[in-house]
All heavy atoms as an XYZ file, in Angstrom:
919
protein
N      -0.511     18.901      2.827
C      -1.778     18.392      3.154
C      -2.147     17.164      2.261
O      -1.743     17.112      1.138
C      -2.777     19.557      2.800
C      -1.973     20.335      1.796
C      -0.554     20.227      2.187
N      -2.905     16.224      2.866
C      -3.517     15.195      2.056
C      -5.078     15.599      1.986
O      -5.353     16.732      2.090
C      -3.326     13.795      2.686
O      -3.925     13.802      3.961
C      -1.885     13.461      2.804
N      -5.937     14.604      1.862
C      -7.330     14.963      1.770
C      -8.009     15.258      3.118
O      -9.069     15.825      3.169
C      -8.127     13.912      1.038
C      -8.266     12.592      1.622
C      -7.011     11.745      1.543
O      -6.159     11.965      0.688
O      -6.909     10.775      2.280
N      -7.397     14.853      4.168
C      -8.017     14.952      5.498
C      -7.257     15.790      6.512
O      -7.899     16.472      7.324
C      -8.318     13.563      6.084
O      -7.076     12.854      6.201
C      -9.306     12.803      5.320
N      -5.926     15.704      6.532
C      -5.103     16.401      7.577
C      -3.781     16.891      6.960
O      -3.438     16.508      5.832
C      -4.791     15.519      8.815
C      -6.114     15.108      9.500
C      -4.037     14.294      8.357
N      -3.075     17.667      7.730
C      -1.689     17.974      7.397
C      -0.816     16.928      7.987
O      -1.158     16.457      9.066
C      -1.306     19.347      7.904
C      -1.816     20.446      7.037
C      -3.150     20.919      7.208
C      -1.060     21.042      6.027
C      -3.613     21.894      6.368
C      -1.507     22.065      5.228
C      -2.871     22.465      5.402
O      -3.301     23.412      4.581
N       0.183     16.485      7.298
C       0.942     15.349      7.794
C       2.422     15.436      7.681
O       2.973     16.365      6.958
N       3.133     14.557      8.273
C       4.525     14.293      8.188
C       4.639     13.254      7.088
O       3.794     12.462      6.844
C       5.117     13.795      9.454
C       4.948     14.642     10.731
C       5.475     13.902     11.903
C       5.611     15.984     10.480
N       5.891     13.191      6.489
C       6.051     12.161      5.410
C       7.432     11.590      5.413
O       8.385     12.329      5.828
C       5.805     12.789      3.965
N       7.587     10.289      5.109
C       8.852      9.548      5.070
C       8.756      8.435      4.076
O       7.651      7.932      3.852
C       9.296      9.126      6.455
N       9.886      8.094      3.571
C       9.957      6.944      2.702
C       9.557      5.717      3.363
O      10.112      5.279      4.401
C      11.436      6.850      2.192
C      11.743      5.651      1.302
O      10.897      4.770      1.097
O      12.854      5.579      0.804
N       8.457      5.074      2.909
C       7.881      3.936      3.572
C       8.872      2.623      3.581
O       8.744      1.823      4.465
C       6.555      3.512      2.878
N       9.772      2.650      2.695
C      10.709      1.570      2.613
C      11.995      1.791      3.425
O      12.812      0.844      3.540
N      12.192      2.925      3.944
C      13.374      3.265      4.715
C      13.103      3.206      6.207
O      12.419      4.066      6.848
C      13.806      4.711      4.405
C      15.057      5.163      5.050
O      15.240      4.861      6.246
N      15.918      5.862      4.352
N      13.531      2.128      6.905
C      13.214      1.805      8.265
C      13.627      3.018      9.227
O      12.900      3.286     10.125
C      13.825      0.488      8.696
N      14.791      3.559      8.961
C      15.200      4.693      9.731
C      14.346      5.929      9.597
O      13.986      6.590     10.597
C      16.705      5.142      9.506
C      17.234      6.167     10.460
C      17.184      5.777     11.872
O      17.699      4.762     12.275
N      16.449      6.522     12.729
N      13.893      6.224      8.391
C      13.020      7.332      8.175
C      11.677      7.066      8.899
O      11.051      8.001      9.496
C      12.836      7.621      6.689
N      11.192      5.845      8.784
C       9.973      5.504      9.477
C      10.059      5.619     10.944
O       9.221      6.114     11.691
C       9.471      4.130      9.050
C       8.261      3.646      9.839
C       9.144      4.045      7.529
N      11.228      5.109     11.559
C      11.499      5.258     12.943
C      11.504      6.735     13.420
O      10.969      6.988     14.485
C      12.832      4.548     13.286
N      12.042      7.576     12.549
C      12.013      9.009     12.921
C      10.624      9.507     13.025
O      10.327     10.359     13.845
C      12.816      9.803     11.902
C      14.262      9.443     11.978
O      14.806      8.938     12.891
N      15.038      9.842     10.918
N       9.676      9.053     12.239
C       8.277      9.478     12.282
C       7.696      9.042     13.539
O       7.062      9.823     14.316
C       7.439      8.937     11.096
C       7.917      9.574      9.817
C       5.956      9.100     11.319
C       7.334     10.976      9.497
N       7.899      7.758     13.896
C       7.409      7.216     15.232
C       7.921      8.040     16.345
O       7.160      8.424     17.308
C       7.712      5.807     15.347
C       6.769      4.804     14.699
C       7.059      4.344     13.385
C       5.646      4.369     15.301
C       6.186      3.464     12.843
C       4.722      3.549     14.731
C       5.045      3.010     13.433
N       9.215      8.407     16.347
C       9.821      9.111     17.418
C       9.270     10.545     17.532
O       8.874     11.047     18.544
C      11.313      9.142     17.266
C      12.058      9.858     18.410
C      13.469      9.785     18.336
O      14.039      8.956     17.564
O      14.186     10.709     18.903
N       9.186     11.249     16.357
C       8.653     12.636     16.344
C       7.265     12.725     16.893
O       6.874     13.648     17.539
C       8.752     13.155     14.911
N       6.379     11.708     16.531
C       5.075     11.685     17.010
C       4.830     11.168     18.356
O       3.730     11.359     18.929
C       4.142     10.973     16.023
C       4.035     11.637     14.664
C       3.076     10.830     13.731
C       1.677     10.601     14.270
N       0.835     11.796     14.394
N       5.815     10.414     18.855
C       5.599      9.650     20.120
C       4.570      8.603     19.871
O       3.763      8.230     20.745
N       4.569      8.007     18.704
C       3.586      7.018     18.268
C       4.055      5.593     18.738
O       5.171      5.257     18.513
C       3.370      7.049     16.783
C       2.267      6.138     16.256
C       2.246      6.255     14.733
N       1.319      5.428     14.093
C       0.166      5.858     13.522
N      -0.075      7.163     13.511
N      -0.644      5.028     12.922
N       3.160      4.831     19.295
C       3.568      3.452     19.669
C       3.856      2.628     18.360
O       3.223      2.730     17.417
C       2.339      2.813     20.358
C       1.253      3.895     20.299
C       1.712      5.127     19.609
N       4.897      1.784     18.469
C       5.367      1.045     17.252
C       4.425     -0.040     16.876
O       4.568     -0.685     15.840
C       6.783      0.626     17.469
C       7.732      1.783     17.459
C       9.220      1.353     17.586
N      10.078      2.510     17.464
C      11.171      2.541     16.876
N      11.577      1.464     16.205
N      11.904      3.621     16.843
N       3.434     -0.393     17.730
C       2.543     -1.368     17.331
C       1.344     -0.834     16.455
O       0.470     -1.549     15.982
C       1.907     -2.173     18.585
C       1.209     -1.241     19.523
C      -0.125     -0.756     19.241
C       1.819     -0.730     20.630
C      -0.798      0.036     20.096
C       1.086      0.095     21.515
C      -0.175      0.498     21.263
N       1.396      0.417     16.234
C       0.299      1.140     15.515
C       0.846      1.446     14.049
O       1.592      2.371     13.834
C      -0.037      2.483     16.210
C      -1.258      3.111     15.657
O      -1.840      2.677     14.733
N      -1.586      4.255     16.231
N       0.427      0.594     13.049
C       0.970      0.706     11.726
C       0.654      2.081     11.061
O      -0.350      2.764     11.477
C       0.338     -0.413     10.973
C      -0.850     -0.865     11.776
C      -0.552     -0.442     13.172
N       1.448      2.472     10.113
C       1.201      3.643      9.388
C       0.543      3.400      8.015
O       0.786      2.362      7.401
C       2.536      4.372      9.109
C       3.279      4.862     10.420
C       4.683      5.214     10.075
C       2.515      6.009     11.002
N      -0.113      4.369      7.455
C      -0.734      4.225      6.079
C       0.368      4.645      5.057
O       1.065      5.639      5.285
C      -1.898      5.173      5.941
C      -2.981      4.792      6.947
C      -2.414      5.126      4.483
C      -4.174      5.781      6.989
N       0.492      3.775      4.068
C       1.407      4.171      2.971
C       0.624      4.780      1.883
O      -0.375      4.271      1.349
C       2.046      2.843      2.438
O       2.912      2.309      3.382
N       1.051      5.997      1.450
C       0.417      6.770      0.373
C       1.143      6.534     -0.947
O       2.394      6.543     -0.951
C       0.381      8.199      0.773
C      -0.399      8.616      1.865
N      -0.073      8.213      3.189
C      -1.570      9.260      2.027
C      -1.051      8.635      3.989
N      -1.932      9.252      3.360
N       0.422      6.337     -1.966
C       0.999      6.179     -3.347
C       0.206      7.051     -4.287
O      -0.914      7.514     -4.060
C       0.933      4.683     -3.741
C       1.784      3.837     -2.847
C      -0.481      4.081     -3.708
N       0.753      7.169     -5.489
C       0.240      8.081     -6.506
C      -1.023      7.630     -7.135
O      -1.853      8.446     -7.610
C       1.278      8.416     -7.602
C       1.692      7.229     -8.440
C       2.770      7.576     -9.405
O       2.413      8.285    -10.340
O       3.931      7.192     -9.203
N      -1.180      6.251     -7.339
C      -2.363      5.726     -8.008
C      -2.537      4.201     -7.702
O      -1.686      3.647     -7.037
C      -2.258      5.916     -9.521
C      -1.023      5.365    -10.203
O      -0.468      4.358     -9.618
O      -0.611      5.927    -11.182
N      -3.591      3.626     -8.222
C      -3.818      2.256     -7.937
C      -2.831      1.276     -8.544
O      -2.560      0.241     -7.915
C      -5.253      1.875     -8.541
N      -2.214      1.645     -9.579
C      -1.101      0.861    -10.110
C       0.102      0.733     -9.112
O       0.661     -0.333     -8.796
C      -0.566      1.370    -11.466
C       0.704      0.638    -11.937
C      -1.667      1.233    -12.561
N       0.456      1.897     -8.496
C       1.494      1.946     -7.543
C       1.050      1.170     -6.276
O       1.817      0.481     -5.593
C       1.778      3.387     -7.205
N      -0.286      1.259     -5.967
C      -0.806      0.562     -4.785
C      -0.548     -0.954     -5.001
O      -0.187     -1.710     -4.045
C      -2.237      0.817     -4.565
N      -0.817     -1.464     -6.159
C      -0.600     -2.901     -6.430
C       0.827     -3.361     -6.484
O       1.089     -4.536     -6.446
C      -1.450     -3.321     -7.634
C      -2.902     -3.297     -7.394
C      -3.716     -4.180     -8.253
O      -3.414     -5.381     -8.262
O      -4.659     -3.656     -8.961
N       1.776     -2.397     -6.537
C       3.122     -2.716     -6.376
C       3.529     -3.068     -4.932
O       4.520     -3.844     -4.704
C       4.039     -1.671     -6.918
C       4.090     -1.557     -8.485
C       5.245     -0.714     -8.954
N       5.111      0.690     -8.707
C       4.435      1.583     -9.491
N       4.014      1.224    -10.727
N       4.466      2.822     -9.210
N       2.809     -2.486     -4.011
C       3.084     -2.767     -2.560
C       2.117     -3.599     -1.854
O       2.358     -4.199     -0.840
C       3.248     -1.412     -1.817
C       1.939     -0.640     -1.656
C       4.359     -0.560     -2.366
C       1.950      0.478     -0.693
N       0.971     -3.850     -2.483
C      -0.125     -4.676     -1.908
C      -0.752     -5.670     -2.851
O      -0.777     -5.313     -4.039
C      -1.176     -3.784     -1.365
N      -1.213     -6.774     -2.377
C      -1.895     -7.755     -3.217
C      -3.421     -7.477     -3.153
O      -3.996     -7.614     -2.158
C      -1.578     -9.164     -2.709
C      -2.370    -10.210     -3.557
C      -0.130     -9.504     -2.668
N      -3.932     -6.999     -4.269
C      -5.319     -6.697     -4.382
C      -6.108     -7.826     -4.911
O      -5.754     -8.404     -5.883
C      -5.502     -5.484     -5.291
C      -5.354     -4.180     -4.620
C      -4.513     -4.001     -3.517
C      -5.914     -2.994     -5.107
C      -4.354     -2.738     -2.915
C      -5.763     -1.741     -4.536
C      -4.966     -1.602     -3.418
N      -7.268     -8.063     -4.324
C      -8.266     -8.994     -4.859
C      -9.248     -8.180     -5.689
O      -9.200     -6.907     -5.723
C      -8.870     -9.904     -3.813
C      -9.576     -9.122     -2.724
O      -9.888     -7.936     -2.885
O      -9.889     -9.812     -1.718
N     -10.274     -8.775     -6.219
C     -11.299     -8.081     -6.947
C     -12.004     -7.080     -6.146
O     -12.289     -5.954     -6.590
C     -12.302     -9.018     -7.604
C     -11.703     -9.852     -8.716
O     -10.622     -9.440     -9.334
O     -12.227    -10.997     -9.054
N     -12.316     -7.316     -4.887
C     -13.033     -6.444     -4.006
C     -12.172     -5.142     -3.788
O     -12.688     -4.031     -3.844
C     -13.369     -7.114     -2.688
C     -14.205     -6.172     -1.812
C     -14.572     -6.850     -0.453
C     -15.548     -7.970     -0.590
N     -16.012     -8.518      0.693
N     -10.928     -5.329     -3.511
C     -10.039     -4.226     -3.333
C      -9.956     -3.291     -4.542
O      -9.973     -2.142     -4.473
C      -8.651     -4.653     -2.918
N      -9.906     -3.931     -5.719
C      -9.835     -3.178     -6.985
C     -11.113     -2.407     -7.187
O     -11.068     -1.245     -7.664
C      -9.616     -4.155     -8.158
C      -8.173     -4.615     -8.287
C      -7.897     -5.300     -9.584
N      -6.571     -6.012     -9.423
C      -6.554     -7.293     -9.065
N      -7.584     -8.015     -8.797
N      -5.361     -7.851     -8.905
N     -12.268     -2.984     -6.909
C     -13.543     -2.302     -7.063
C     -13.623     -1.122     -6.050
O     -14.080     -0.029     -6.479
C     -14.774     -3.248     -6.788
C     -15.005     -4.210     -7.930
C     -16.356     -4.905     -7.900
N     -16.556     -5.591     -6.592
C     -16.179     -6.855     -6.285
N     -15.584     -7.608     -7.193
N     -16.493     -7.374     -5.131
N     -13.141     -1.305     -4.922
C     -13.148     -0.149     -3.926
C     -12.237      1.002     -4.364
O     -12.561      2.075     -4.351
C     -12.688     -0.694     -2.508
C     -13.714     -1.484     -1.726
C     -13.117     -2.183     -0.543
C     -14.897     -0.598     -1.280
N     -10.960      0.559     -4.855
C     -10.124      1.579     -5.357
C     -10.669      2.343     -6.530
O     -10.622      3.567     -6.610
C      -8.712      0.904     -5.752
N     -11.305      1.605     -7.441
C     -11.958      2.270     -8.606
C     -13.073      3.218     -8.201
O     -13.186      4.255     -8.820
C     -12.518      1.217     -9.609
C     -11.407      0.377    -10.287
O     -10.254      0.871    -10.312
O     -11.772     -0.634    -10.884
N     -13.749      2.878     -7.216
C     -14.958      3.667     -6.759
C     -14.535      4.889     -5.943
O     -15.202      5.944     -6.003
C     -15.913      2.795     -5.998
N     -13.471      4.764     -5.119
C     -13.258      5.768     -4.078
C     -11.876      6.464     -4.185
O     -11.592      7.396     -3.415
C     -13.379      5.184     -2.688
C     -14.799      4.754     -2.405
C     -15.120      3.384     -2.495
C     -15.764      5.623     -2.225
C     -16.388      2.964     -2.169
C     -17.156      5.258     -1.916
C     -17.377      3.881     -1.952
N     -10.994      6.025     -5.051
C      -9.666      6.691     -5.199
C      -9.697      7.626     -6.415
O     -10.270      7.222     -7.405
C      -8.587      5.638     -5.308
C      -8.132      5.029     -4.017
C      -8.478      5.502     -2.788
C      -7.243      4.027     -3.855
N      -7.832      4.599     -1.838
C      -7.070      3.760     -2.509
C      -6.494      3.139     -4.813
C      -6.239      2.746     -1.979
C      -5.719      2.193     -4.274
C      -5.564      1.994     -2.895
N      -8.953      8.688     -6.394
C      -8.150      9.219     -5.208
C      -9.252      9.727     -4.198
O     -10.306     10.217     -4.522
C      -7.402     10.301     -5.767
C      -8.027     10.660     -7.098
C      -8.729      9.508     -7.556
N      -8.862      9.543     -2.910
C      -9.693     10.094     -1.828
C      -9.352      9.391     -0.540
O      -8.477      8.556     -0.431
N     -10.176      9.698      0.495
C      -9.843      9.236      1.867
C     -10.317      7.852      2.233
O     -10.928      7.655      3.218
C     -10.565     10.316      2.741
C     -11.728     10.648      1.925
C     -11.257     10.722      0.502
N      -9.940      6.934      1.365
C     -10.232      5.550      1.633
C      -8.823      4.838      1.788
O      -7.929      4.940      0.939
C     -10.987      4.841      0.517
C     -11.046      3.292      0.666
C     -12.087      2.959      1.764
C     -11.445      2.700     -0.698
N      -8.711      4.081      2.972
C      -7.465      3.283      3.116
C      -7.939      1.808      2.942
O      -8.880      1.335      3.500
C      -6.993      3.396      4.571
O      -6.635      4.850      4.682
C      -5.725      2.612      4.807
N      -7.123      1.126      2.091
C      -7.341     -0.330      1.862
C      -6.236     -1.074      2.575
O      -5.082     -0.742      2.404
C      -7.349     -0.665      0.355
C      -8.524      0.022     -0.369
C      -7.433     -2.135      0.143
C      -8.580     -0.137     -1.851
N      -6.616     -2.059      3.343
C      -5.684     -2.966      4.001
C      -5.703     -4.221      3.235
O      -6.663     -4.908      3.092
C      -6.007     -3.121      5.531
C      -5.040     -4.106      6.179
C      -6.054     -1.750      6.214
N      -4.477     -4.636      2.786
C      -4.284     -5.776      1.914
C      -3.037     -6.466      2.248
O      -2.103     -5.861      2.899
C      -4.368     -5.442      0.427
N      -2.841     -7.707      1.844
C      -1.569     -8.381      2.044
C      -0.385     -7.603      1.462
O      -0.494     -7.050      0.372
C      -1.689     -9.735      1.375
C      -3.195    -10.002      1.333
C      -3.867     -8.616      1.117
N       0.681     -7.492      2.263
C       1.900     -6.791      1.768
C       2.606     -7.558      0.634
O       2.745     -8.777      0.760
C       2.788     -6.568      2.961
C       4.092     -5.867      2.623
N       5.270     -6.550      2.692
C       4.355     -4.627      2.098
C       6.209     -5.687      2.294
N       5.711     -4.541      1.942
N       2.994     -6.836     -0.427
C       3.718     -7.393     -1.554
C       5.216     -7.058     -1.364
O       6.072     -7.929     -1.243
C       3.158     -6.927     -2.857
C       3.905     -7.533     -4.037
C       3.393     -6.957     -5.398
N       1.939     -7.095     -5.553
C       1.326     -8.161     -6.079
N       1.944     -9.200     -6.421
N      -0.046     -8.081     -6.269
N       5.532     -5.756     -1.324
C       6.945     -5.359     -1.257
C       6.976     -3.863     -1.032
O       5.970     -3.125     -1.327
C       7.622     -5.771     -2.563
N       8.092     -3.388     -0.590
C       8.356     -1.975     -0.633
C       8.087     -1.150      0.591
O       8.335      0.075      0.653
N       7.398     -1.700      1.594
C       7.082     -1.002      2.797
C       7.738     -1.703      4.003
O       7.581     -2.874      4.137
C       5.496     -0.957      2.994
C       5.160     -0.290      4.331
C       4.843     -0.258      1.827
N       8.462     -0.982      4.763
C       9.253     -1.540      5.903
C       8.385     -2.259      6.879
O       7.240     -1.946      7.091
C      10.113     -0.478      6.535
O       9.254      0.362      7.347
N       8.961     -3.186      7.522
C       8.298     -4.014      8.546
C       7.820     -2.957      9.663
O       6.717     -3.170     10.155
C       9.336     -4.989      9.176
C       8.675     -5.885     10.157
O       7.746     -6.681      9.756
O       9.112     -5.827     11.309
N       8.673     -2.013     10.037
C       8.263     -1.085     11.071
C       7.034     -0.265     10.680
O       6.152     -0.136     11.443
C       9.421     -0.078     11.377
C       9.162      0.975     12.463
C       8.655      0.366     13.737
C      10.309      1.830     12.674
N       6.957      0.222      9.474
C       5.777      0.912      8.950
C       4.505      0.031      9.054
O       3.460      0.618      9.321
C       5.982      1.378      7.527
N       4.666     -1.223      8.892
C       3.518     -2.195      8.927
C       3.343     -2.821     10.360
O       2.478     -3.542     10.576
C       3.779     -3.347      7.963
C       3.737     -2.899      6.498
C       3.924     -4.034      5.546
N       5.367     -4.564      5.551
C       5.688     -5.756      6.147
N       4.780     -6.530      6.648
N       7.019     -6.065      6.104
N       4.140     -2.302     11.309
C       4.061     -2.697     12.705
C       4.225     -4.259     12.739
O       3.575     -4.945     13.513
C       2.824     -2.378     13.333
N       5.022     -4.841     11.836
C       5.257     -6.333     11.845
C       4.155     -7.139     11.204
O       4.249     -8.344     11.186
N       3.126     -6.491     10.712
C       1.961     -7.255     10.143
C       2.342     -7.676      8.711
O       3.194     -7.142      8.034
C       0.773     -6.410     10.149
C       0.300     -5.871     11.506
C      -0.813     -4.847     11.296
C      -0.107     -7.072     12.359
N       1.579     -8.746      8.216
C       1.778     -9.202      6.842
C       0.890     -8.388      5.885
O       0.952     -8.654      4.728
C       1.381    -10.613      6.803
C       2.315    -11.607      7.541
O       3.507    -11.275      7.655
O       1.858    -12.695      7.959
N       0.190     -7.429      6.378
C      -0.658     -6.596      5.590
C      -0.037     -5.171      5.529
O       0.768     -4.798      6.343
C      -2.071     -6.555      6.122
O      -2.060     -6.117      7.442
N      -0.620     -4.388      4.583
C      -0.189     -2.966      4.451
C      -1.388     -2.162      4.271
O      -2.354     -2.595      3.578
C       0.837     -2.781      3.302
C       0.203     -3.207      1.994
C       1.390     -1.392      3.316
N      -1.461     -1.002      4.904
C      -2.540      0.000      4.652
C      -2.086      0.929      3.579
O      -0.991      1.439      3.641
C      -2.803      0.714      5.965
N      -2.922      1.101      2.576
C      -2.517      1.895      1.418
C      -3.595      2.892      1.069
O      -4.871      2.534      1.121
C      -2.047      1.026      0.249
C      -3.130      0.117     -0.321
C      -1.453      1.818     -0.873
N      -3.232      4.087      0.605
C      -4.127      5.115      0.178
C      -3.613      5.897     -0.982
O      -2.427      6.071     -1.088
C      -4.423      6.069      1.342
C      -5.410      7.257      1.036
C      -5.461      8.110      2.211
N      -6.241      7.562      3.304
C      -6.537      8.113      4.440
N      -6.145      9.374      4.667
N      -7.248      7.539      5.346
N      -4.551      6.356     -1.818
C      -4.172      7.389     -2.878
C      -4.840      8.636     -2.520
O      -6.060      8.744     -2.475
C      -4.712      6.849     -4.261
C      -4.402      7.917     -5.312
C      -4.019      5.571     -4.668
N      -4.043      9.657     -2.098
C      -4.604     10.880     -1.585
C      -5.482     11.625     -2.663
O      -5.205     11.557     -3.849
C      -3.412     11.729     -1.219
C      -2.222     10.971     -1.456
C      -2.656      9.704     -2.144
N      -6.431     12.353     -2.213
C      -7.325     13.118     -3.057
C      -6.648     14.349     -3.631
O      -7.103     14.806     -4.707
N      -5.816     14.966     -2.969
C      -5.235     16.225     -3.473
C      -4.222     15.917     -4.608
O      -3.237     15.133     -4.383
C      -4.495     16.918     -2.336
C      -5.504     17.571     -1.303
C      -4.728     18.454     -0.392
N      -5.620     18.963      0.567
C      -5.939     20.285      0.672
N      -5.360     21.114     -0.126
N      -6.758     20.715      1.539
N      -4.377     16.651     -5.710
C      -3.495     16.515     -6.884
C      -2.051     16.815     -6.527
O      -1.090     16.128     -6.961
C      -3.930     17.343     -8.024
N      -1.792     17.831     -5.682
C      -0.410     18.166     -5.299
C       0.234     17.051     -4.535
O       1.384     16.720     -4.782
C      -0.428     19.445     -4.435
C       1.047     19.895     -4.133
C       1.075     21.186     -3.427
N       0.598     22.214     -4.286
C       0.306     23.436     -3.906
N       0.336     23.776     -2.642
N      -0.121     24.349     -4.796
N      -0.486     16.354     -3.654
C       0.085     15.271     -2.867
C       0.397     14.162     -3.897
O       1.480     13.479     -3.816
C      -0.908     14.783     -1.796
N      -0.483     13.823     -4.825
C      -0.186     12.769     -5.813
C       1.040     13.122     -6.677
O       1.816     12.295     -7.046
C      -1.429     12.493     -6.600
C      -2.494     11.797     -5.896
C      -3.592     11.199     -6.728
N      -4.072     12.107     -7.758
C      -4.996     13.030     -7.510
N      -5.532     13.209     -6.323
N      -5.382     13.855     -8.564
N       1.249     14.414     -6.960
C       2.339     14.865     -7.813
C       3.682     14.632     -7.049
O       4.611     14.243     -7.621
C       2.191     16.339     -8.228
N       3.698     14.968     -5.716
C       4.802     14.729     -4.931
C       5.117     13.256     -4.869
O       6.300     12.837     -4.973
C       4.610     15.304     -3.507
C       5.721     14.833     -2.496
C       4.581     16.768     -3.576
N       4.108     12.426     -4.691
C       4.281     10.991     -4.661
C       4.884     10.483     -6.015
O       5.744      9.615     -6.032
C       2.966     10.281     -4.316
C       2.572     10.518     -2.815
C       1.104     10.074     -2.708
C       3.317      9.672     -1.886
N       4.359     10.984     -7.070
C       4.903     10.566     -8.444
C       6.293     10.947     -8.604
O       7.069     10.158     -9.102
C       3.959     11.165     -9.512
N       6.660     12.160     -8.121
C       8.046     12.592     -8.290
C       8.970     11.808     -7.364
O      10.110     11.525     -7.808
C       8.108     14.101     -7.862
N       8.511     11.394     -6.290
C       9.318     10.564     -5.361
C       9.466      9.163     -5.931
O      10.549      8.512     -5.831
C       8.670     10.466     -3.939
C       9.462      9.583     -2.975
C      10.714      9.989     -2.546
C       8.889      8.433     -2.562
C      11.464      9.156     -1.717
C       9.636      7.572     -1.688
C      10.882      7.940     -1.318
N       8.414      8.599     -6.461
C       8.521      7.266     -7.142
C       8.311      6.113     -6.253
O       8.659      4.961     -6.659
N       7.818      6.239     -5.030
C       7.564      5.125     -4.214
C       6.566      5.422     -3.063
O       6.043      6.576     -3.007
N       6.225      4.454     -2.251
C       5.328      4.688     -1.159
C       5.888      5.653     -0.082
O       7.099      5.533      0.192
C       4.987      3.287     -0.678
C       6.225      2.524     -0.940
C       6.778      3.074     -2.220
N       5.018      6.381      0.525
C       5.416      7.355      1.558
C       4.403      7.116      2.718
O       3.171      7.201      2.489
C       5.342      8.789      1.016
C       5.501      9.772      2.186
C       6.421      9.001     -0.028
N       4.959      6.921      3.922
C       4.113      6.983      5.055
C       3.825      8.452      5.376
O       4.738      9.220      5.332
C       4.655      6.198      6.311
C       4.776      4.661      6.022
C       5.981      6.741      6.697
N       2.591      8.702      5.702
C       2.215     10.125      5.915
C       1.212     10.246      7.059
O       0.025     10.582      6.754
C       1.737     10.797      4.606
N       1.573     10.077      8.310
C       0.641     10.286      9.354
C       0.424     11.733      9.607
O       1.122     12.597      9.145
C       1.326      9.575     10.593
C       2.779      9.784     10.270
C       2.872      9.658      8.730
N      -0.663     12.057     10.419
C      -0.929     13.444     10.712
C       0.227     14.080     11.506
O       0.978     13.341     12.201
C      -2.179     13.526     11.591
O      -2.084     12.662     12.725
N       0.390     15.389     11.357
C       1.553     16.106     11.914
C       1.220     16.581     13.375
O       1.212     17.766     13.635
C       1.919     17.201     11.060
N       0.882     15.675     14.266
C       0.591     15.991     15.591
C       1.283     14.922     16.433
O       1.573     13.865     16.041
C      -0.959     15.999     15.824
C      -1.504     14.705     15.512
O      -1.601     14.245     14.350
N      -2.015     13.975     16.479
N       1.418     15.235     17.775
C       1.922     14.247     18.700
C       0.831     13.149     18.811
O      -0.392     13.492     18.728
C       2.171     14.808     20.003
C       3.365     15.867     20.016
C       4.718     15.249     19.918
N       5.062     14.452     21.088
C       6.046     13.645     21.254
N       6.903     13.442     20.191
N       6.296     12.987     22.337
N       1.188     11.904     18.935
C       0.236     10.855     19.054
C      -0.738     11.128     20.232
O      -0.345     11.491     21.320
C       0.980      9.523     19.306
O       0.226      8.508     19.287
N      -2.017     11.020     19.959
C      -3.026     11.227     20.938
C      -3.564     12.624     21.032
O      -4.496     12.882     21.740
N      -2.943     13.536     20.222
C      -3.378     14.881     20.245
C      -4.231     15.133     18.940
O      -4.152     14.339     18.063
C      -2.172     15.794     20.225
C      -1.211     15.606     21.363
C      -1.715     16.098     22.638
N      -2.025     17.524     22.612
C      -2.543     18.186     23.546
N      -2.870     17.655     24.649
N      -2.816     19.475     23.373
N      -5.014     16.187     18.885
C      -5.825     16.498     17.740
C      -4.942     16.625     16.481
O      -3.880     17.209     16.519
C      -6.547     17.805     18.060
C      -6.501     17.896     19.516
C      -5.205     17.214     19.946
N      -5.522     16.129     15.351
C      -4.885     16.234     14.072
C      -5.050     17.644     13.511
O      -6.098     18.216     13.536
C      -5.423     15.192     13.127
O      -5.216     13.921     13.618
N      -4.004     18.153     12.813
C      -4.122     19.533     12.196
C      -4.886     19.417     10.901
O      -4.479     18.680      9.997
C      -2.622     19.905     12.002
C      -1.873     18.654     11.862
C      -2.622     17.693     12.746
N      -5.938     20.180     10.788
C      -6.826     20.168      9.590
C      -6.787     21.449      8.820
O      -7.330     21.567      7.726
C      -8.246     19.791      9.943
O      -8.768     20.796     10.892
C      -8.365     18.413     10.486
N      -6.132     22.540      9.375
C      -5.985     23.737      8.740
C      -4.550     24.323      8.998
O      -3.869     23.860      9.895
C      -6.931     24.855      9.284
O      -6.689     25.044     10.682
C      -8.418     24.421      9.063
N      -4.184     25.207      8.146
C      -2.873     25.874      8.251
C      -3.098     27.364      8.335
O      -3.749     27.919      7.495
C      -2.026     25.523      7.078
C      -0.590     26.177      7.118
C       0.388     25.537      7.946
C      -0.278     27.322      6.499
C       1.616     26.124      8.029
C       0.977     27.842      6.537
C       1.887     27.246      7.322
O       3.180     27.868      7.434
N      -2.558     28.030      9.415
C      -2.803     29.468      9.554
C      -2.179     30.246      8.399
O      -1.017     29.981      8.044
C      -2.182     29.840     10.874
C      -1.313     28.691     11.224
C      -1.764     27.530     10.502
N      -2.895     31.177      7.861
C      -2.336     32.075      6.768
C      -1.373     33.083      7.353
O      -1.501     33.550      8.404
C      -3.462     32.690      5.967
C      -4.266     31.719      5.207
O      -3.746     30.698      4.760
O      -5.531     31.964      5.051
């Protein structure tokens, strides 16, 4: 889980792993994915932040805010749907951030549902 839904995850820099996410979800490839990172320092490794982006990150991260900024490095073209920008988020859940820290790079993590279907927000016990 992240702060809003249960999701799938893949290495954001690995084009084949990202392609597998698109295929599993039936997601159109023109629809970019959010790259999740452990903290704002990691976010600035993949995105170019201006002062406004830094203020937003300081105010709302970790949590359910996605910042779209110019791409710097580390996120595949497919994950960004060919755009020069990248969507980046620092999840609110400590466990998600710990996984990201252990992985050491950006992870795309869309909801674990088929594209166009409701997103899973609970897990049955």
